[in-house]
C-alpha positions as CSV (number, residue, x, y, z in Angstrom):
1,G,-43.1,-2.1,9.6
2,K,-44.8,-4.3,7.1
3,Y,-41.6,-4.9,5.1
4,S,-39.6,-6.0,8.1
5,T,-42.3,-8.4,9.2
6,A,-42.5,-9.8,5.6
7,L,-38.8,-10.2,5.5
8,E,-38.7,-12.0,8.8
9,Y,-41.3,-14.5,7.6
10,L,-39.6,-15.0,4.3
11,L,-36.2,-15.7,5.9
12,R,-37.9,-18.2,8.2
13,S,-39.5,-19.9,5.1
14,L,-36.1,-19.9,3.4
15,R,-34.5,-21.6,6.4
16,L,-37.2,-24.3,6.5
17,S,-37.1,-24.9,2.8
18,E,-33.4,-25.3,2.9
19,E,-33.6,-27.6,6.0
20,H,-36.2,-29.8,4.3
21,K,-34.6,-29.6,0.9
22,I,-37.6,-28.1,-0.9
23,R,-35.4,-26.7,-3.5
24,D,-38.0,-25.7,-6.1
25,Q,-39.5,-23.3,-3.6
26,I,-36.2,-21.6,-2.7
27,P,-35.9,-19.4,-5.8
28,I,-39.5,-18.2,-5.2
29,I,-38.7,-17.2,-1.6
30,L,-35.4,-15.6,-2.6
31,E,-37.2,-13.6,-5.3
32,N,-39.7,-12.2,-2.8
33,I,-36.8,-11.3,-0.5
34,A,-35.2,-9.5,-3.4
35,K,-38.4,-7.7,-4.1
36,I,-38.7,-6.4,-0.6
37,Y,-35.1,-5.0,-0.8
38,R,-35.9,-3.4,-4.2
39,S,-39.0,-1.8,-2.7
40,L,-36.8,-0.3,0.0
41,S,-34.3,0.9,-2.7
42,K,-31.7,-1.5,-1.2
43,Y,-30.5,-2.5,-4.6
44,N,-27.2,-4.1,-3.5
45,D,-29.1,-6.4,-1.2
46,A,-31.6,-7.2,-4.0
47,I,-28.7,-8.0,-6.3
48,E,-27.1,-10.3,-3.7
49,Y,-30.4,-12.3,-3.6
50,E,-30.8,-12.3,-7.4
51,F,-27.4,-13.9,-7.8
52,K,-28.4,-16.7,-5.4
53,I,-31.6,-17.1,-7.4
54,L,-29.6,-17.1,-10.7
55,H,-27.2,-19.8,-9.5
56,L,-30.0,-22.0,-8.1
57,N,-32.1,-21.6,-11.3
58,E,-29.0,-22.7,-13.3
59,E,-28.5,-25.7,-11.1
60,L,-32.2,-26.7,-11.3
61,G,-32.3,-26.1,-15.1
62,F,-35.1,-23.5,-14.8
63,K,-34.3,-21.6,-18.1
64,R,-37.1,-19.1,-17.6
65,G,-35.9,-18.4,-14.1
66,V,-32.4,-17.8,-15.4
67,V,-33.7,-15.2,-17.8
68,Q,-35.8,-13.5,-15.2
69,S,-32.8,-13.4,-12.8
70,L,-30.5,-11.9,-15.3
71,L,-33.2,-9.2,-16.2
72,S,-33.7,-8.4,-12.5
73,I,-30.0,-8.1,-11.9
74,G,-29.7,-5.8,-14.9
75,R,-32.6,-3.7,-13.6
76,D,-31.1,-3.3,-10.2
77,Y,-27.7,-2.3,-11.6
78,L,-29.5,0.3,-13.7
79,E,-31.1,1.7,-10.5
80,L,-27.6,2.0,-9.1
81,D,-26.5,3.9,-12.3
82,K,-24.1,1.0,-13.1
83,L,-24.8,1.0,-16.8
84,T,-22.1,-1.4,-18.0
85,E,-23.3,-4.0,-15.5
86,A,-26.9,-3.3,-16.4
87,V,-26.3,-3.9,-20.0
88,D,-24.1,-7.0,-19.5
89,Y,-26.7,-8.8,-17.4
90,T,-29.6,-7.8,-19.5
91,L,-28.0,-9.0,-22.7
92,K,-26.6,-12.4,-21.4
């Protein structure tokens, strides 16, 4: 369906951005991948990508991105009924 096509294009974009070292675009692509997984209720997959985004935002010094990543991770843990993790990441 539409999600699988979008995911395919995003993964291709991610690979190209990594190959050409366009690091500032990678968090955006990863976030869109996480959104697709979230839309499919695949929260564990979304969390996996959110952690990649978090670490990259930390490396790049994108403070706003770090905060957004932490909130997204917390929200996804909440969807999985993992309340302790949800609170921990939301309050970091």
